[in-house]
Biopython code that builds the backbone (N, CA, C, O; Angstrom):
import numpy as np
from Bio.PDB.StructureBuilder import StructureBuilder

atoms = [
    (1, "MET", "N", (0.835, -1.187, 0.000)),
    (1, "MET", "CA", (0.000, 0.000, 0.000)),
    (1, "MET", "C", (0.880, 1.252, 0.000)),
    (1, "MET", "O", (0.567, 2.227, 0.683)),
    (2, "SER", "N", (1.948, 1.232, -0.740)),
    (2, "SER", "CA", (2.858, 2.371, -0.828)),
    (2, "SER", "C", (2.332, 3.397, -1.813)),
    (2, "SER", "O", (2.006, 3.057, -2.950)),
    (3, "ARG", "N", (2.248, 4.636, -1.391)),
    (3, "ARG", "CA", (1.769, 5.710, -2.261)),
    (3, "ARG", "C", (2.917, 6.467, -2.895)),
    (3, "ARG", "O", (2.689, 7.379, -3.690)),
    (4, "LYS", "N", (4.138, 6.110, -2.563)),
    (4, "LYS", "CA", (5.301, 6.823, -3.079)),
    (4, "LYS", "C", (5.504, 6.492, -4.546)),
    (4, "LYS", "O", (5.372, 5.342, -4.965)),
    (5, "LEU", "N", (5.826, 7.511, -5.311)),
    (5, "LEU", "CA", (6.214, 7.308, -6.694)),
    (5, "LEU", "C", (7.716, 7.118, -6.734)),
    (5, "LEU", "O", (8.432, 7.566, -5.839)),
    (6, "THR", "N", (8.185, 6.460, -7.764)),
    (6, "THR", "CA", (9.628, 6.300, -7.888)),
    (6, "THR", "C", (10.244, 7.643, -8.243)),
    (6, "THR", "O", (9.668, 8.432, -8.992)),
    (7, "TYR", "N", (11.422, 7.885, -7.692)),
    (7, "TYR", "CA", (12.129, 9.144, -7.937)),
    (7, "TYR", "C", (12.602, 9.193, -9.384)),
    (7, "TYR", "O", (13.159, 8.223, -9.897)),
    (8, "ARG", "N", (12.376, 10.330, -10.038)),
    (8, "ARG", "CA", (12.756, 10.490, -11.435)),
    (8, "ARG", "C", (13.641, 11.713, -11.560)),
    (8, "ARG", "O", (13.190, 12.848, -11.405)),
    (9, "ARG", "N", (14.925, 11.459, -11.845)),
    (9, "ARG", "CA", (15.902, 12.548, -11.935)),
    (9, "ARG", "C", (15.580, 13.503, -13.070)),
    (9, "ARG", "O", (15.838, 14.702, -12.958)),
    (10, "GLU", "N", (15.025, 12.999, -14.152)),
    (10, "GLU", "CA", (14.743, 13.875, -15.289)),
    (10, "GLU", "C", (13.701, 14.939, -14.946)),
    (10, "GLU", "O", (13.714, 16.025, -15.525)),
    (11, "ILE", "N", (12.807, 14.639, -14.020)),
    (11, "ILE", "CA", (11.813, 15.631, -13.612)),
    (11, "ILE", "C", (12.497, 16.752, -12.844)),
    (11, "ILE", "O", (12.151, 17.919, -13.026)),
    (12, "ASP", "N", (13.461, 16.422, -11.991)),
    (12, "ASP", "CA", (14.217, 17.464, -11.299)),
    (12, "ASP", "C", (14.999, 18.314, -12.293)),
    (12, "ASP", "O", (15.119, 19.526, -12.112)),
    (13, "GLY", "N", (15.530, 17.692, -13.336)),
    (13, "GLY", "CA", (16.229, 18.441, -14.375)),
    (13, "GLY", "C", (15.305, 19.405, -15.095)),
    (13, "GLY", "O", (15.682, 20.548, -15.354)),
    (14, "LEU", "N", (14.100, 18.959, -15.422)),
    (14, "LEU", "CA", (13.122, 19.843, -16.069)),
    (14, "LEU", "C", (12.712, 20.984, -15.138)),
    (14, "LEU", "O", (12.536, 22.120, -15.579)),
    (15, "ARG", "N", (12.562, 20.674, -13.854)),
    (15, "ARG", "CA", (12.248, 21.727, -12.882)),
    (15, "ARG", "C", (13.351, 22.775, -12.845)),
    (15, "ARG", "O", (13.077, 23.975, -12.822)),
    (16, "ALA", "N", (14.597, 22.316, -12.839)),
    (16, "ALA", "CA", (15.729, 23.246, -12.803)),
    (16, "ALA", "C", (15.736, 24.132, -14.043)),
    (16, "ALA", "O", (15.956, 25.339, -13.938)),
    (17, "ILE", "N", (15.501, 23.554, -15.201)),
    (17, "ILE", "CA", (15.451, 24.343, -16.438)),
    (17, "ILE", "C", (14.318, 25.360, -16.370)),
    (17, "ILE", "O", (14.492, 26.513, -16.764)),
    (18, "ALA", "N", (13.162, 24.938, -15.873)),
    (18, "ALA", "CA", (12.010, 25.842, -15.778)),
    (18, "ALA", "C", (12.310, 27.014, -14.847)),
    (18, "ALA", "O", (12.038, 28.166, -15.186)),
    (19, "VAL", "N", (12.868, 26.720, -13.680)),
    (19, "VAL", "CA", (13.165, 27.782, -12.710)),
    (19, "VAL", "C", (14.253, 28.714, -13.235)),
    (19, "VAL", "O", (14.138, 29.933, -13.108)),
    (20, "LEU", "N", (15.299, 28.156, -13.820)),
    (20, "LEU", "CA", (16.384, 28.985, -14.344)),
    (20, "LEU", "C", (15.913, 29.880, -15.490)),
    (20, "LEU", "O", (16.370, 31.015, -15.620)),
    (21, "SER", "N", (15.006, 29.375, -16.313)),
    (21, "SER", "CA", (14.513, 30.219, -17.410)),
    (21, "SER", "C", (13.768, 31.437, -16.867)),
    (21, "SER", "O", (13.879, 32.526, -17.430)),
    (22, "VAL", "N", (13.019, 31.271, -15.795)),
    (22, "VAL", "CA", (12.309, 32.400, -15.193)),
    (22, "VAL", "C", (13.299, 33.361, -14.530)),
    (22, "VAL", "O", (13.165, 34.577, -14.660)),
    (23, "VAL", "N", (14.290, 32.815, -13.819)),
    (23, "VAL", "CA", (15.285, 33.660, -13.146)),
    (23, "VAL", "C", (16.067, 34.477, -14.174)),
    (23, "VAL", "O", (16.237, 35.685, -14.007)),
    (24, "PHE", "N", (16.544, 33.824, -15.235)),
    (24, "PHE", "CA", (17.304, 34.547, -16.265)),
    (24, "PHE", "C", (16.447, 35.593, -16.961)),
    (24, "PHE", "O", (16.940, 36.667, -17.306)),
    (25, "PHE", "N", (15.177, 35.293, -17.171)),
    (25, "PHE", "CA", (14.275, 36.276, -17.773)),
    (25, "PHE", "C", (14.190, 37.527, -16.901)),
    (25, "PHE", "O", (14.230, 38.646, -17.412)),
    (26, "HIS", "N", (14.071, 37.337, -15.581)),
    (26, "HIS", "CA", (13.925, 38.480, -14.677)),
    (26, "HIS", "C", (15.232, 39.235, -14.447)),
    (26, "HIS", "O", (15.211, 40.368, -13.969)),
    (27, "LEU", "N", (16.351, 38.632, -14.777)),
    (27, "LEU", "CA", (17.617, 39.358, -14.684)),
    (27, "LEU", "C", (17.739, 40.416, -15.783)),
    (27, "LEU", "O", (18.540, 41.344, -15.666)),
    (28, "GLU", "N", (16.956, 40.279, -16.836)),
    (28, "GLU", "CA", (16.923, 41.232, -17.953)),
    (28, "GLU", "C", (18.318, 41.492, -18.516)),
    (28, "GLU", "O", (18.695, 42.644, -18.727)),
    (29, "LEU", "N", (19.078, 40.441, -18.757)),
    (29, "LEU", "CA", (20.405, 40.567, -19.351)),
    (29, "LEU", "C", (20.250, 40.956, -20.820)),
    (29, "LEU", "O", (19.448, 40.368, -21.545)),
    (30, "SER", "N", (21.023, 41.950, -21.251)),
    (30, "SER", "CA", (20.901, 42.377, -22.645)),
    (30, "SER", "C", (22.271, 42.677, -23.232)),
    (30, "SER", "O", (23.213, 43.026, -22.520)),
    (31, "VAL", "N", (22.357, 42.531, -24.543)),
    (31, "VAL", "CA", (23.542, 42.877, -25.313)),
    (31, "VAL", "C", (23.068, 43.793, -26.436)),
    (31, "VAL", "O", (22.233, 43.408, -27.254)),
    (32, "SER", "N", (23.608, 45.003, -26.467)),
    (32, "SER", "CA", (23.241, 45.998, -27.479)),
    (32, "SER", "C", (21.729, 46.229, -27.514)),
    (32, "SER", "O", (21.147, 46.398, -28.586)),
    (33, "GLY", "N", (21.105, 46.234, -26.353)),
    (33, "GLY", "CA", (19.673, 46.498, -26.263)),
    (33, "GLY", "C", (18.793, 45.304, -26.580)),
    (33, "GLY", "O", (17.568, 45.423, -26.548)),
    (34, "HIS", "N", (19.379, 44.164, -26.882)),
    (34, "HIS", "CA", (18.607, 42.952, -27.178)),
    (34, "HIS", "C", (18.660, 42.025, -25.968)),
    (34, "HIS", "O", (19.738, 41.620, -25.532)),
    (35, "PHE", "N", (17.484, 41.692, -25.427)),
    (35, "PHE", "CA", (17.421, 40.820, -24.254)),
    (35, "PHE", "C", (17.822, 39.400, -24.635)),
    (35, "PHE", "O", (17.353, 38.859, -25.635)),
    (36, "LEU", "N", (18.699, 38.802, -23.822)),
    (36, "LEU", "CA", (19.184, 37.460, -24.105)),
    (36, "LEU", "C", (18.152, 36.385, -23.789)),
    (36, "LEU", "O", (18.114, 35.349, -24.452)),
    (37, "PHE", "N", (17.320, 36.621, -22.787)),
    (37, "PHE", "CA", (16.337, 35.626, -22.364)),
    (37, "PHE", "C", (14.952, 36.247, -22.428)),
    (37, "PHE", "O", (14.614, 37.133, -21.642)),
    (38, "GLN", "N", (14.166, 35.772, -23.368)),
    (38, "GLN", "CA", (12.800, 36.254, -23.504)),
    (38, "GLN", "C", (11.847, 35.095, -23.241)),
    (38, "GLN", "O", (12.231, 33.930, -23.344)),
    (39, "GLY", "N", (10.636, 35.413, -22.908)),
    (39, "GLY", "CA", (9.633, 34.364, -22.719)),
    (39, "GLY", "C", (9.781, 33.611, -21.420)),
    (39, "GLY", "O", (9.687, 32.383, -21.413)),
    (40, "GLY", "N", (10.011, 34.305, -20.315)),
    (40, "GLY", "CA", (10.127, 33.650, -19.015)),
    (40, "GLY", "C", (8.879, 32.899, -18.614)),
    (40, "GLY", "O", (8.931, 32.015, -17.758)),
    (41, "PHE", "N", (7.749, 33.241, -19.227)),
    (41, "PHE", "CA", (6.489, 32.556, -18.920)),
    (41, "PHE", "C", (6.550, 31.086, -19.336)),
    (41, "PHE", "O", (5.805, 30.264, -18.803)),
    (42, "ILE", "N", (7.419, 30.751, -20.268)),
    (42, "ILE", "CA", (7.532, 29.357, -20.705)),
    (42, "ILE", "C", (8.006, 28.484, -19.541)),
    (42, "ILE", "O", (7.545, 27.354, -19.382)),
    (43, "GLY", "N", (8.923, 29.007, -18.731)),
    (43, "GLY", "CA", (9.379, 28.261, -17.562)),
    (43, "GLY", "C", (8.245, 28.006, -16.585)),
    (43, "GLY", "O", (8.162, 26.928, -15.997)),
    (44, "VAL", "N", (7.371, 28.987, -16.407)),
    (44, "VAL", "CA", (6.213, 28.814, -15.529)),
    (44, "VAL", "C", (5.289, 27.752, -16.103)),
    (44, "VAL", "O", (4.782, 26.902, -15.371)),
    (45, "ASP", "N", (5.068, 27.798, -17.418)),
    (45, "ASP", "CA", (4.223, 26.796, -18.065)),
    (45, "ASP", "C", (4.794, 25.392, -17.891)),
    (45, "ASP", "O", (4.056, 24.455, -17.586)),
    (46, "VAL", "N", (6.101, 25.245, -18.083)),
    (46, "VAL", "CA", (6.743, 23.938, -17.923)),
    (46, "VAL", "C", (6.575, 23.453, -16.482)),
    (46, "VAL", "O", (6.295, 22.277, -16.248)),
    (47, "PHE", "N", (6.745, 24.354, -15.524)),
    (47, "PHE", "CA", (6.598, 23.977, -14.119)),
    (47, "PHE", "C", (5.174, 23.502, -13.831)),
    (47, "PHE", "O", (4.985, 22.521, -13.111)),
    (48, "PHE", "N", (4.174, 24.184, -14.383)),
    (48, "PHE", "CA", (2.777, 23.763, -14.185)),
    (48, "PHE", "C", (2.504, 22.409, -14.839)),
    (48, "PHE", "O", (1.779, 21.585, -14.281)),
    (49, "VAL", "N", (3.076, 22.179, -16.005)),
    (49, "VAL", "CA", (2.892, 20.882, -16.662)),
    (49, "VAL", "C", (3.506, 19.768, -15.822)),
    (49, "VAL", "O", (2.903, 18.706, -15.663)),
    (50, "ILE", "N", (4.697, 20.003, -15.287)),
    (50, "ILE", "CA", (5.344, 19.000, -14.431)),
    (50, "ILE", "C", (4.484, 18.732, -13.199)),
    (50, "ILE", "O", (4.274, 17.579, -12.822)),
    (51, "SER", "N", (3.989, 19.795, -12.576)),
    (51, "SER", "CA", (3.142, 19.624, -11.386)),
    (51, "SER", "C", (1.881, 18.842, -11.724)),
    (51, "SER", "O", (1.476, 17.953, -10.974)),
    (52, "GLY", "N", (1.265, 19.169, -12.848)),
    (52, "GLY", "CA", (0.069, 18.441, -13.275)),
    (52, "GLY", "C", (0.352, 16.969, -13.515)),
    (52, "GLY", "O", (-0.442, 16.103, -13.147)),
    (53, "TYR", "N", (1.488, 16.697, -14.132)),
    (53, "TYR", "CA", (1.877, 15.306, -14.380)),
    (53, "TYR", "C", (2.050, 14.550, -13.060)),
    (53, "TYR", "O", (1.548, 13.437, -12.907)),
    (54, "LEU", "N", (2.760, 15.159, -12.114)),
    (54, "LEU", "CA", (3.014, 14.483, -10.836)),
    (54, "LEU", "C", (1.729, 14.276, -10.039)),
    (54, "LEU", "O", (1.516, 13.206, -9.470)),
    (55, "ILE", "N", (0.884, 15.285, -9.997)),
    (55, "ILE", "CA", (-0.370, 15.155, -9.246)),
    (55, "ILE", "C", (-1.267, 14.109, -9.898)),
    (55, "ILE", "O", (-1.888, 13.304, -9.204)),
    (56, "THR", "N", (-1.339, 14.115, -11.236)),
    (56, "THR", "CA", (-2.143, 13.104, -11.925)),
    (56, "THR", "C", (-1.597, 11.707, -11.648)),
    (56, "THR", "O", (-2.369, 10.769, -11.450)),
    (57, "SER", "N", (-0.269, 11.562, -11.633)),
    (57, "SER", "CA", (0.340, 10.265, -11.329)),
    (57, "SER", "C", (-0.038, 9.791, -9.930)),
    (57, "SER", "O", (-0.346, 8.617, -9.727)),
    (58, "ILE", "N", (-0.013, 10.710, -8.970)),
    (58, "ILE", "CA", (-0.380, 10.365, -7.588)),
    (58, "ILE", "C", (-1.842, 9.927, -7.532)),
    (58, "ILE", "O", (-2.171, 8.922, -6.903)),
    (59, "LEU", "N", (-2.719, 10.692, -8.198)),
    (59, "LEU", "CA", (-4.145, 10.360, -8.189)),
    (59, "LEU", "C", (-4.410, 9.004, -8.847)),
    (59, "LEU", "O", (-5.141, 8.180, -8.297)),
    (60, "LEU", "N", (-3.819, 8.770, -10.017)),
    (60, "LEU", "CA", (-4.053, 7.511, -10.723)),
    (60, "LEU", "C", (-3.514, 6.321, -9.951)),
    (60, "LEU", "O", (-4.141, 5.262, -9.929)),
    (61, "LYS", "N", (-2.347, 6.483, -9.309)),
    (61, "LYS", "CA", (-1.781, 5.387, -8.510)),
    (61, "LYS", "C", (-2.694, 5.079, -7.325)),
    (61, "LYS", "O", (-2.966, 3.915, -7.027)),
    (62, "GLY", "N", (-3.167, 6.132, -6.649)),
    (62, "GLY", "CA", (-4.070, 5.919, -5.521)),
    (62, "GLY", "C", (-5.382, 5.276, -5.938)),
    (62, "GLY", "O", (-5.919, 4.428, -5.225)),
    (63, "LEU", "N", (-5.896, 5.680, -7.092)),
    (63, "LEU", "CA", (-7.146, 5.087, -7.581)),
    (63, "LEU", "C", (-6.948, 3.628, -7.983)),
    (63, "LEU", "O", (-7.803, 2.785, -7.711)),
    (64, "SER", "N", (-5.822, 3.331, -8.630)),
    (64, "SER", "CA", (-5.594, 1.941, -9.054)),
    (64, "SER", "C", (-5.325, 1.030, -7.856)),
    (64, "SER", "O", (-5.681, -0.147, -7.881)),
    (65, "ASP", "N", (-4.695, 1.572, -6.806)),
    (65, "ASP", "CA", (-4.443, 0.789, -5.581)),
    (65, "ASP", "C", (-5.651, 0.781, -4.650)),
    (65, "ASP", "O", (-5.646, 0.100, -3.625)),
    (66, "LYS", "N", (-6.677, 1.534, -5.008)),
    (66, "LYS", "CA", (-7.879, 1.697, -4.175)),
    (66, "LYS", "C", (-7.533, 2.259, -2.794)),
    (66, "LYS", "O", (-8.133, 1.883, -1.788)),
    (67, "THR", "N", (-6.547, 3.173, -2.766)),
    (67, "THR", "CA", (-6.136, 3.801, -1.510)),
    (67, "THR", "C", (-6.341, 5.313, -1.537)),
    (67, "THR", "O", (-5.959, 6.005, -0.593)),
    (68, "PHE", "N", (-6.938, 5.831, -2.606)),
    (68, "PHE", "CA", (-7.073, 7.281, -2.749)),
    (68, "PHE", "C", (-8.168, 7.821, -1.852)),
    (68, "PHE", "O", (-9.245, 7.238, -1.734)),
    (69, "SER", "N", (-7.870, 8.949, -1.221)),
    (69, "SER", "CA", (-8.884, 9.684, -0.468)),
    (69, "SER", "C", (-8.573, 11.171, -0.607)),
    (69, "SER", "O", (-7.421, 11.590, -0.498)),
    (70, "PHE", "N", (-9.608, 11.953, -0.848)),
    (70, "PHE", "CA", (-9.423, 13.393, -0.978)),
    (70, "PHE", "C", (-8.828, 13.985, 0.299)),
    (70, "PHE", "O", (-7.973, 14.867, 0.235)),
    (71, "ALA", "N", (-9.272, 13.508, 1.440)),
    (71, "ALA", "CA", (-8.780, 14.040, 2.712)),
    (71, "ALA", "C", (-7.270, 13.816, 2.840)),
    (71, "ALA", "O", (-6.539, 14.735, 3.210)),
    (72, "ASP", "N", (-6.802, 12.609, 2.539)),
    (72, "ASP", "CA", (-5.368, 12.332, 2.614)),
    (72, "ASP", "C", (-4.595, 13.160, 1.588)),
    (72, "ASP", "O", (-3.525, 13.694, 1.880)),
    (73, "PHE", "N", (-5.153, 13.256, 0.393)),
    (73, "PHE", "CA", (-4.491, 14.015, -0.671)),
    (73, "PHE", "C", (-4.296, 15.466, -0.255)),
    (73, "PHE", "O", (-3.193, 16.001, -0.371)),
    (74, "TYR", "N", (-5.363, 16.110, 0.232)),
    (74, "TYR", "CA", (-5.259, 17.513, 0.629)),
    (74, "TYR", "C", (-4.473, 17.694, 1.922)),
    (74, "TYR", "O", (-3.842, 18.732, 2.119)),
    (75, "GLU", "N", (-4.503, 16.705, 2.797)),
    (75, "GLU", "CA", (-3.683, 16.792, 4.006)),
    (75, "GLU", "C", (-2.197, 16.809, 3.643)),
    (75, "GLU", "O", (-1.427, 17.582, 4.211)),
    (76, "ARG", "N", (-1.797, 15.960, 2.701)),
    (76, "ARG", "CA", (-0.387, 15.950, 2.278)),
    (76, "ARG", "C", (-0.007, 17.270, 1.618)),
    (76, "ARG", "O", (1.093, 17.773, 1.846)),
    (77, "ARG", "N", (-0.890, 17.839, 0.807)),
    (77, "ARG", "CA", (-0.603, 19.140, 0.183)),
    (77, "ARG", "C", (-0.464, 20.217, 1.265)),
    (77, "ARG", "O", (0.445, 21.045, 1.212)),
    (78, "ALA", "N", (-1.372, 20.198, 2.241)),
    (78, "ALA", "CA", (-1.337, 21.213, 3.306)),
    (78, "ALA", "C", (-0.071, 21.085, 4.150)),
    (78, "ALA", "O", (0.549, 22.092, 4.492)),
    (79, "ARG", "N", (0.315, 19.858, 4.488)),
    (79, "ARG", "CA", (1.536, 19.656, 5.282)),
    (79, "ARG", "C", (2.769, 20.150, 4.539)),
    (79, "ARG", "O", (3.747, 20.568, 5.158)),
    (80, "ARG", "N", (2.721, 20.100, 3.232)),
    (80, "ARG", "CA", (3.872, 20.522, 2.438)),
    (80, "ARG", "C", (3.899, 22.027, 2.223)),
    (80, "ARG", "O", (4.964, 22.643, 2.275)),
    (81, "ILE", "N", (2.734, 22.627, 1.983)),
    (81, "ILE", "CA", (2.677, 24.030, 1.564)),
    (81, "ILE", "C", (2.453, 24.998, 2.724)),
    (81, "ILE", "O", (3.070, 26.063, 2.759)),
    (82, "LEU", "N", (1.594, 24.654, 3.663)),
    (82, "LEU", "CA", (1.204, 25.602, 4.707)),
    (82, "LEU", "C", (2.343, 26.098, 5.600)),
    (82, "LEU", "O", (2.357, 27.286, 5.921)),
    (83, "PRO", "N", (3.291, 25.267, 6.017)),
    (83, "PRO", "CA", (4.368, 25.814, 6.856)),
    (83, "PRO", "C", (5.142, 26.939, 6.159)),
    (83, "PRO", "O", (5.447, 27.959, 6.776)),
    (84, "THR", "N", (5.453, 26.754, 4.892)),
    (84, "THR", "CA", (6.167, 27.790, 4.155)),
    (84, "THR", "C", (5.294, 29.023, 3.977)),
    (84, "THR", "O", (5.765, 30.148, 4.139)),
    (85, "LEU", "N", (4.035, 28.818, 3.648)),
    (85, "LEU", "CA", (3.106, 29.945, 3.471)),
    (85, "LEU", "C", (2.991, 30.759, 4.752)),
    (85, "LEU", "O", (3.044, 31.988, 4.711)),
    (86, "ILE", "N", (2.837, 30.093, 5.878)),
    (86, "ILE", "CA", (2.701, 30.798, 7.158)),
    (86, "ILE", "C", (3.976, 31.568, 7.490)),
    (86, "ILE", "O", (3.908, 32.702, 7.964)),
    (87, "MET", "N", (5.136, 30.963, 7.245)),
    (87, "MET", "CA", (6.404, 31.638, 7.528)),
    (87, "MET", "C", (6.561, 32.883, 6.651)),
    (87, "MET", "O", (6.944, 33.943, 7.144)),
    (88, "VAL", "N", (6.274, 32.761, 5.383)),
    (88, "VAL", "CA", (6.388, 33.911, 4.483)),
    (88, "VAL", "C", (5.426, 35.017, 4.909)),
    (88, "VAL", "O", (5.788, 36.194, 4.900)),
    (89, "MET", "N", (4.210, 34.646, 5.279)),
    (89, "MET", "CA", (3.241, 35.658, 5.712)),
    (89, "MET", "C", (3.692, 36.335, 7.005)),
    (89, "MET", "O", (3.577, 37.554, 7.139)),
    (90, "LEU", "N", (4.199, 35.559, 7.948)),
    (90, "LEU", "CA", (4.633, 36.143, 9.217)),
    (90, "LEU", "C", (5.829, 37.073, 9.035)),
    (90, "LEU", "O", (5.947, 38.079, 9.734)),
    (91, "LEU", "N", (6.712, 36.740, 8.104)),
    (91, "LEU", "CA", (7.866, 37.596, 7.857)),
    (91, "LEU", "C", (7.510, 38.808, 6.994)),
    (91, "LEU", "O", (8.118, 39.869, 7.134)),
    (92, "SER", "N", (6.540, 38.656, 6.116)),
    (92, "SER", "CA", (6.161, 39.752, 5.214)),
    (92, "SER", "C", (5.258, 40.783, 5.880)),
    (92, "SER", "O", (5.331, 41.969, 5.558)),
    (93, "LEU", "N", (4.422, 40.352, 6.789)),
    (93, "LEU", "CA", (3.456, 41.266, 7.410)),
    (93, "LEU", "C", (4.117, 42.448, 8.110)),
    (93, "LEU", "O", (3.697, 43.580, 7.870)),
    (94, "PRO", "N", (5.132, 42.255, 8.968)),
    (94, "PRO", "CA", (5.757, 43.415, 9.612)),
    (94, "PRO", "C", (6.441, 44.343, 8.597)),
    (94, "PRO", "O", (6.405, 45.565, 8.742)),
    (95, "VAL", "N", (7.057, 43.754, 7.580)),
    (95, "VAL", "CA", (7.707, 44.579, 6.556)),
    (95, "VAL", "C", (6.674, 45.422, 5.825)),
    (95, "VAL", "O", (6.890, 46.611, 5.587)),
    (96, "ALA", "N", (5.556, 44.809, 5.469)),
    (96, "ALA", "CA", (4.497, 45.554, 4.774)),
    (96, "ALA", "C", (3.863, 46.594, 5.697)),
    (96, "ALA", "O", (3.572, 47.714, 5.278)),
    (97, "TRP", "N", (3.654, 46.211, 6.952)),
    (97, "TRP", "CA", (2.986, 47.114, 7.905)),
    (97, "TRP", "C", (3.823, 48.375, 8.145)),
    (97, "TRP", "O", (3.301, 49.489, 8.118)),
    (98, "PHE", "N", (5.111, 48.189, 8.378)),
    (98, "PHE", "CA", (5.967, 49.333, 8.700)),
    (98, "PHE", "C", (6.625, 49.953, 7.474)),
    (98, "PHE", "O", (7.095, 51.088, 7.538)),
    (99, "GLY", "N", (6.666, 49.238, 6.373)),
    (99, "GLY", "CA", (7.340, 49.741, 5.185)),
    (99, "GLY", "C", (6.460, 50.529, 4.249)),
    (99, "GLY", "O", (6.963, 51.260, 3.396)),
    (100, "ASN", "N", (5.153, 50.396, 4.389)),
    (100, "ASN", "CA", (4.229, 51.121, 3.516)),
    (100, "ASN", "C", (3.618, 52.297, 4.252)),
    (100, "ASN", "O", (3.239, 52.175, 5.417)),
    (101, "PRO", "N", (3.520, 53.424, 3.590)),
    (101, "PRO", "CA", (2.901, 54.584, 4.238)),
    (101, "PRO", "C", (1.409, 54.377, 4.401)),
    (101, "PRO", "O", (0.786, 53.666, 3.612)),
    (102, "PRO", "N", (0.828, 55.001, 5.431)),
    (102, "PRO", "CA", (-0.625, 54.858, 5.612)),
    (102, "PRO", "C", (-1.388, 55.608, 4.517)),
    (102, "PRO", "O", (-0.899, 56.598, 3.973)),
    (103, "ILE", "N", (-2.570, 55.131, 4.211)),
    (103, "ILE", "CA", (-3.427, 55.782, 3.234)),
    (103, "ILE", "C", (-4.591, 56.415, 3.990)),
    (103, "ILE", "O", (-5.333, 55.720, 4.684)),
    (104, "LEU", "N", (-4.750, 57.711, 3.860)),
    (104, "LEU", "CA", (-5.842, 58.417, 4.514)),
    (104, "LEU", "C", (-6.816, 58.919, 3.453)),
    (104, "LEU", "O", (-6.407, 59.529, 2.465)),
    (105, "ASN", "N", (-8.074, 58.666, 3.658)),
    (105, "ASN", "CA", (-9.136, 59.090, 2.743)),
    (105, "ASN", "C", (-8.887, 58.598, 1.318)),
    (105, "ASN", "O", (-9.241, 59.283, 0.358)),
    (106, "GLY", "N", (-8.290, 57.437, 1.173)),
    (106, "GLY", "CA", (-8.098, 56.849, -0.152)),
    (106, "GLY", "C", (-6.964, 57.419, -0.956)),
    (106, "GLY", "O", (-6.715, 56.940, -2.062)),
    (107, "ALA", "N", (-6.250, 58.430, -0.456)),
    (107, "ALA", "CA", (-5.149, 59.026, -1.219)),
    (107, "ALA", "C", (-3.864, 58.896, -0.420)),
    (107, "ALA", "O", (-3.860, 59.166, 0.781)),
    (108, "PRO", "N", (-2.770, 58.488, -1.061)),
    (108, "PRO", "CA", (-1.503, 58.392, -0.316)),
    (108, "PRO", "C", (-1.023, 59.771, 0.136)),
    (108, "PRO", "O", (-1.205, 60.763, -0.569)),
    (109, "GLN", "N", (-0.426, 59.819, 1.288)),
    (109, "GLN", "CA", (0.059, 61.100, 1.844)),
    (109, "GLN", "C", (1.523, 61.280, 1.593)),
    (109, "GLN", "O", (2.097, 62.295, 1.988)),
]
sb = StructureBuilder()
sb.init_structure("model")
sb.init_model(0)
sb.init_chain("A")
sb.init_seg("    ")
for serial, (resi, resn, name, xyz) in enumerate(atoms, 1):
    if name == "N":
        sb.init_residue(resn, " ", resi, " ")
    sb.init_atom(name, np.array(xyz, "f"), 0.0, 1.0, " ", f" {name:<3s}", serial, name[0])
structure = sb.get_structure()
């Protein structure tokens, strides 16, 4: 009743390419006014396709093993994502609170 998928190095390689393409796009490196890396959205698209593939694989494996449950599926997602989300929010809130000027009557002062 193992729900683990086998580790696939090529997926990590595709993830690295996807992330690097977005990072290089945002660096806005140019030669003679021509940007070297265009289309950073392609890296985001590749990352979403990889995520969709992995999630579909998890769902199909659970369904074929008759071990799938929505509660378990979402619990695993929450255990993975929520700690990072909470940490980022806790660290960002004070910066946003003290770093942004107050808005009075809808107009910045």
